[in-house]
C-alpha positions in Angstrom: -2.1 65.7 9.9 -5.3 63.7 10.3 -6.3 64.7 6.8 -2.9 63.5 5.5 -3.4 60.1 7.2 -6.9 59.8 5.8 -5.6 60.7 2.3 -2.9 58.0 2.7 -5.6 55.5 3.7 -7.6 56.4 0.6 -4.7 56.0 -1.7 -3.6 52.8 0.0 -7.0 51.2 -0.7 -6.9 49.8 -4.3 -9.7 50.2 -6.7 -11.6 47.0 -7.5 -12.0 48.0 -11.2 -8.3 48.9 -11.5 -7.3 45.7 -9.8 -9.4 43.6 -12.3 -7.9 45.5 -15.2 -4.3 45.0 -14.0 -4.6 41.3 -13.2 -4.4 38.8 -16.1 -6.5 36.4 -14.1 -9.3 38.7 -13.1 -9.4 40.5 -16.5 -9.3 37.1 -18.3 -12.1 35.7 -16.1 -14.2 38.8 -16.7 -13.9 38.5 -20.5 -14.4 34.7 -20.4 -17.6 35.0 -18.4 -19.0 37.7 -20.7 -18.4 35.3 -23.7 -20.0 32.5 -21.7 -23.1 34.5 -20.9 -23.2 35.8 -24.5 -23.1 32.4 -26.1 -25.5 30.5 -23.7 -28.1 33.3 -23.6 -28.1 33.5 -27.4 -28.9 29.8 -27.7 -31.3 29.4 -24.8 -34.4 31.1 -26.3 -33.8 29.4 -29.6 -33.7 25.8 -28.5 -37.4 25.2 -28.3 -37.9 26.7 -31.8 -35.1 24.6 -33.1 -36.7 21.4 -31.8 -40.1 22.3 -33.1 -39.2 23.8 -36.5 -36.1 21.8 -37.4 -36.7 18.4 -35.7 -40.5 18.6 -35.9 -41.3 17.6 -32.3 -44.4 18.6 -30.4 -44.4 21.6 -28.0 -44.8 19.1 -25.1 -41.7 17.1 -26.1 -39.8 20.3 -26.7 -40.7 21.5 -23.2 -39.1 18.3 -21.8 -35.8 19.4 -23.1 -35.3 21.6 -20.1 -35.4 18.7 -17.8 -32.1 17.5 -19.2 -30.4 20.3 -17.2 -31.1 18.4 -14.0 -27.8 16.5 -14.6 -25.8 19.8 -14.4 -25.6 19.9 -10.6 -24.4 16.3 -10.5 -21.7 17.0 -13.1 -20.8 20.2 -11.4 -20.4 18.5 -8.1 -18.0 15.9 -9.5 -15.9 18.5 -11.3 -15.9 20.7 -8.2 -14.8 17.9 -6.0 -12.0 16.9 -8.3 -10.9 20.6 -8.4 -10.8 20.8 -4.7 -8.7 17.6 -4.4 -6.2 18.7 -7.1 -6.3 22.5 -6.9 -6.1 22.6 -10.7 -8.9 25.1 -11.4 -7.9 26.4 -14.8 -7.1 23.0 -16.3 -10.6 21.8 -15.5 -12.0 25.1 -16.8 -10.3 24.6 -20.1 -11.6 21.0 -20.4 -15.1 22.3 -19.6 -14.9 25.0 -22.2 -13.8 22.4 -24.8 -16.7 20.2 -23.7 -19.0 23.1 -24.4 -17.6 23.6 -27.8 -18.1 19.9 -28.7 -21.6 19.9 -27.2 -22.9 23.0 -29.1 -21.2 21.9 -32.3 -22.9 18.6 -32.0 -26.2 20.4 -31.3 -25.8 22.4 -34.5 -25.3 19.1 -36.4 -28.2 17.3 -34.8 -30.7 15.6 -37.1 -32.4 13.1 -34.8 -34.8 14.0 -32.0 -32.9 12.2 -29.3 -29.6 13.9 -30.0 -30.2 17.3 -28.4 -31.5 15.6 -25.3 -28.4 13.3 -24.9 -26.0 16.1 -25.8 -27.5 18.4 -23.1 -27.7 15.8 -20.4 -24.2 14.4 -20.9 -21.8 16.9 -22.6 -23.3 20.3 -21.8 -23.8 19.3 -18.2 -20.0 19.2 -17.8 -19.5 22.4 -19.8 -21.4 24.3 -17.2 -18.7 23.8 -14.7 -16.4 26.2 -16.6 -17.8 29.3 -14.8 -17.6 27.7 -11.3 -13.9 26.9 -11.9 -13.2 30.5 -12.8 -14.9 31.7 -9.6 -12.9 29.2 -7.6 -9.6 30.3 -9.2 -10.5 34.0 -8.5 -11.3 33.0 -4.9 -7.9 31.2 -4.5 -6.0 34.3 -5.8 -8.0 36.7 -3.6 -7.2 34.5 -0.5 -3.5 34.5 -1.4 -3.3 38.3 -1.9 -5.7 39.2 0.9 -6.9 42.3 -1.0 -9.4 44.5 0.8 -11.6 44.8 -2.3 -12.1 41.1 -2.9 -15.9 41.3 -2.8 -15.9 44.1 -5.3 -13.6 42.1 -7.7 -15.9 39.1 -7.5 -18.9 41.4 -8.2 -17.3 42.9 -11.3 -16.4 39.5 -12.6 -20.0 38.3 -12.0 -21.3 41.5 -13.7 -19.6 40.4 -16.9 -21.8 37.2 -17.0 -24.9 39.3 -16.6 -23.8 41.7 -19.3 -23.4 38.7 -21.6 -27.0 37.7 -20.8 -28.2 41.2 -21.8 -26.6 41.1 -25.2 -26.9 37.4 -26.1 -30.7 37.0 -26.6 -30.8 39.9 -29.1 -27.7 38.8 -30.9 -28.9 35.2 -31.0 -32.3 36.1 -32.4 -30.7 38.3 -35.2 -28.2 35.5 -36.1 -30.9 32.8 -36.1 -33.2 34.9 -38.3 -30.4 35.7 -40.7 -28.5 32.4 -40.9 -30.7 29.8 -39.1 -30.5 28.2 -35.7 -27.7 25.8 -36.6 -25.4 28.6 -37.4 -26.4 30.3 -34.2 -25.6 27.1 -32.2 -22.2 27.0 -33.9 -21.6 30.6 -32.9 -22.4 29.6 -29.3 -19.9 26.8 -29.6 -17.2 29.3 -30.7 -18.1 31.6 -27.8 -17.7 28.8 -25.4 -14.3 27.8 -26.8 -13.2 31.4 -27.0 -13.4 31.6 -23.2 -10.0 30.0 -23.2 -8.4 32.8 -25.2 -8.5 35.6 -22.6 -7.2 33.3 -19.9 -4.2 32.4 -22.1 -1.6 30.6 -20.0 -2.6 32.4 -16.9 -1.8 30.5 -13.7 -3.4 30.8 -10.4 -2.0 30.5 -6.9 -2.7 27.0 -5.5 -5.7 26.4 -3.3 -3.4 24.8 -0.7 -2.6 28.0 1.2 -6.3 28.6 1.6 -6.8 25.0 2.9 -4.1 25.6 5.5 -6.3 28.2 7.0 -9.1 25.7 7.6 -9.0 23.8 10.9 -7.5 20.4 10.6 -10.6 18.6 11.7 -12.4 20.1 8.7 -9.9 19.0 6.0 -10.8 16.1 3.9 -10.7 15.1 0.3 -14.5 15.5 0.2 -16.3 17.7 2.7 -18.6 15.8 5.0 -22.3 16.0 4.5 -22.7 17.8 7.8 -20.2 20.5 6.7 -22.2 21.0 3.5 -25.5 21.5 5.2 -25.3 25.3 5.4 -24.4 25.5 1.8 -27.1 23.1 0.7 -29.6 25.0 2.8 -28.6 28.3 1.3 -28.7 26.8 -2.2 -32.1 25.3 -1.7 -33.4 28.7 -0.6 -31.8 30.3 -3.6 -33.6 27.7 -5.8 -36.9 29.0 -4.3 -36.0 32.6 -5.1 -34.9 31.7 -8.7 -37.9 29.4 -9.5 -40.0 32.5 -10.3 -37.8 33.4 -13.3 -38.9 30.6 -15.7 -42.5 31.3 -14.7 -42.0 34.9 -15.5 -40.3 34.4 -18.8 -42.8 31.8 -19.8 -46.0 33.6 -19.0 -45.5 37.3 -18.3 -45.2 38.3 -22.0 -48.3 36.2 -22.8 -50.2 37.9 -19.9 -49.1 41.4 -21.1 -50.1 40.7 -24.7 -53.3 38.7 -24.3 -54.8 40.1 -21.2 -53.4 43.6 -20.6 -53.2 44.3 -24.4 -50.0 46.3 -23.9 -48.1 47.5 -27.0 -45.1 45.4 -28.0 -42.8 48.3 -27.2 -44.1 48.6 -23.7 -44.0 44.9 -23.0 -40.5 44.7 -24.4 -39.4 47.6 -22.2 -40.9 45.8 -19.2 -38.8 42.7 -19.9 -35.7 44.6 -20.7 -35.6 46.9 -17.6 -34.7 44.1 -15.2 -31.1 43.3 -16.3 -30.2 47.0 -16.5 -31.5 47.6 -12.9 -29.5 44.5 -11.9 -26.3 45.7 -13.4 -26.7 49.1 -11.7 -27.4 47.6 -8.3 -24.7 44.9 -8.3 -21.8 47.2 -7.2 -24.2 49.1 -4.9 -25.0 45.7 -3.2 -21.4 45.1 -2.4 -21.1 48.5 -0.6 -24.4 48.0 1.3 -23.4 44.4 2.2 -20.2 45.7 3.9 -22.4 47.8 6.2 -25.3 45.5 7.1 -23.9 42.0 6.1 -24.6 39.9 3.0 -27.2 37.6 4.5 -29.2 40.4 5.9 -29.2 42.1 2.5 -30.3 38.9 0.9 -33.3 38.8 3.2 -34.3 42.1 1.8 -33.7 41.0 -1.7 -35.8 37.8 -1.3 -38.6 40.0 0.1 -38.3 42.1 -3.1 -39.0 39.0 -5.0 -42.2 38.4 -3.1 -43.2 42.0 -3.9 -42.4 41.6 -7.5 -44.5 38.5 -8.0 -47.4 40.1 -6.1 -47.2 43.0 -8.6 -47.4 40.6 -11.5 -50.3 38.7 -9.9 -52.4 41.5 -8.5 -51.9 44.9 -10.1 -53.1 44.3 -13.7 -51.4 47.4 -15.2 -48.3 48.5 -17.1 -47.1 50.4 -14.0 -47.5 47.2 -11.9 -45.4 45.3 -14.4 -42.7 47.9 -14.4 -42.7 48.0 -10.6 -42.4 44.2 -10.5 -39.5 44.1 -12.9 -37.7 46.9 -11.0 -38.1 44.9 -7.8 -36.8 41.8 -9.7 -33.8 43.9 -10.7 -33.2 44.4 -7.0 -33.4 40.7 -6.3 -30.8 39.8 -8.9 -28.6 42.8 -8.2 -28.0 41.3 -4.8 -28.1 37.5 -5.5 -26.1 37.7 -8.7 -23.4 39.8 -7.2 -23.1 38.2 -3.8 -24.6 34.7 -4.0 -21.3 33.1 -5.2 -19.4 34.8 -2.4 -21.8 33.5 0.3 -21.7 30.0 -1.2 -17.9 29.9 -1.1 -17.8 31.2 2.5 -20.3 28.6 3.6 -17.9 25.8 2.5 -14.4 27.4 2.7 -12.6 24.1 2.6 -14.0 23.2 -0.8 -14.7 26.4 -2.8 -14.9 24.8 -6.2 -17.5 22.3 -4.9 -19.4 25.2 -3.4 -19.2 27.3 -6.6 -20.3 24.3 -8.7 -23.3 23.4 -6.5 -24.4 27.0 -6.3 -24.1 27.9 -10.0 -25.6 24.7 -11.2 -28.6 25.0 -8.9 -30.3 27.2 -11.5 -31.0 24.1 -13.5 -33.0 22.7 -10.5 -34.8 26.0 -10.1 -35.7 26.1 -13.8 -37.2 22.6 -13.6 -39.1 23.5 -10.4 -40.3 26.8 -12.0 -41.3 25.0 -15.2 -43.3 22.4 -13.3 -44.9 25.0 -11.0 -45.8 27.2 -14.0 -47.4 24.4 -16.0 -49.5 23.2 -13.0 -50.2 26.7 -11.7 -51.6 28.1 -15.0 -53.9 25.1 -15.2 -55.2 25.6 -11.6 -54.9 29.3 -11.0 -54.7 30.8 -14.5 -53.1 34.1 -15.4 -52.0 36.2 -13.7 -52.6 34.4 -10.4 -50.0 31.8 -11.3 -47.5 34.4 -10.0 -48.8 33.8 -6.5 -46.9 30.5 -6.5 -43.4 32.0 -6.8 -44.5 34.7 -4.3 -45.2 31.9 -1.8 -41.8 30.3 -2.6 -40.3 33.8 -2.0 -41.9 34.0 1.5 -40.4 30.6 2.4 -37.0 31.8 1.1 -37.2 35.1 3.0 -37.9 33.4 6.2 -35.2 30.8 5.7 -32.5 33.3 4.8 -33.5 35.4 7.8 -33.0 32.4 10.1 -29.7 31.6 8.5 -28.6 35.2 8.9 -29.0 34.8 12.7 -27.1 31.5 12.8 -23.4 31.0 13.3 -23.1 29.8 9.7 -24.1 33.2 8.3 -21.5 34.3 5.7 -20.9 38.0 6.2 
């Protein structure tokens, strides 16, 4: 009889993958985020080359382009705040996707040096809010349905974005080589607009039922600064974890080629192994987080980041580079899958604002990483520049460990 009861319990628990497939909202968000990751990651590695080769700017000026992304958190906050006031997640998502189409189309047509900078700072800053609105919509629906596999659903949707980032750089490079960077930027514009198609006319349950669960003293059109402190603290620590990524992508390949003299195939395999480890570990992270808690698992992941950067800085071998990238896969298998969930739980009365702040924080991290890498290489040289993100990681590990013990810990 106990076996029968156990069997009934198993069959009563829905599969996260099946739930995503059967839901127009979850399925559409998954496809849309894959298209977003595909388009943006195709364009990102080509922008500097476009500025230098097509618009004939110096490498220094081209490097300044990435500072324009600092406006993304500001734009994301305003879009998120409006979304939380109105509850119209998908309407704002569609507007952001259209903004992305306009921005990347304008980028493809740019013929003056100032144009890509203004386009990125003004138009593309708002287009980045599309993904955060999808996650807010998914959150609202999960709150309304109270499904027991909600974390797994969010992880699957987030995995689609990572999958797009795996395919995009290769596809973008091939297209740029065959047809030129302007054609590639226009393809990114089409991918951004195409996000709307899988969503169709899907509607989402209003955010109002979720807000009713929030104590009345915490309800407001805009969350108070004090209420946002846990989210801002967590996001700041996430920035420290992420800051090592632009340093790694900027200098690890150079180090492997110029100093370690590794064959191109080996260095390419080193770079490529991280996203595959990340994809494999994302669903595993959800299962482990249910047992030990999300914040505790993130402490371990942040410590992995410290170990990864120490491998880059101190090992001086191909094995060390592979070990570092495998550890980095562990970092992002946890943070990519669970970070958005933690952010939303830290500000439950304004999940769109939380999603926007967290997702746009990568722009701040990229600026911090770029600045640290430029100064670090001048002072420490290669490979010791990786000691700087290792130090950031130590601070993040300690900070997340303290948060995991506080009453604000999200899971």
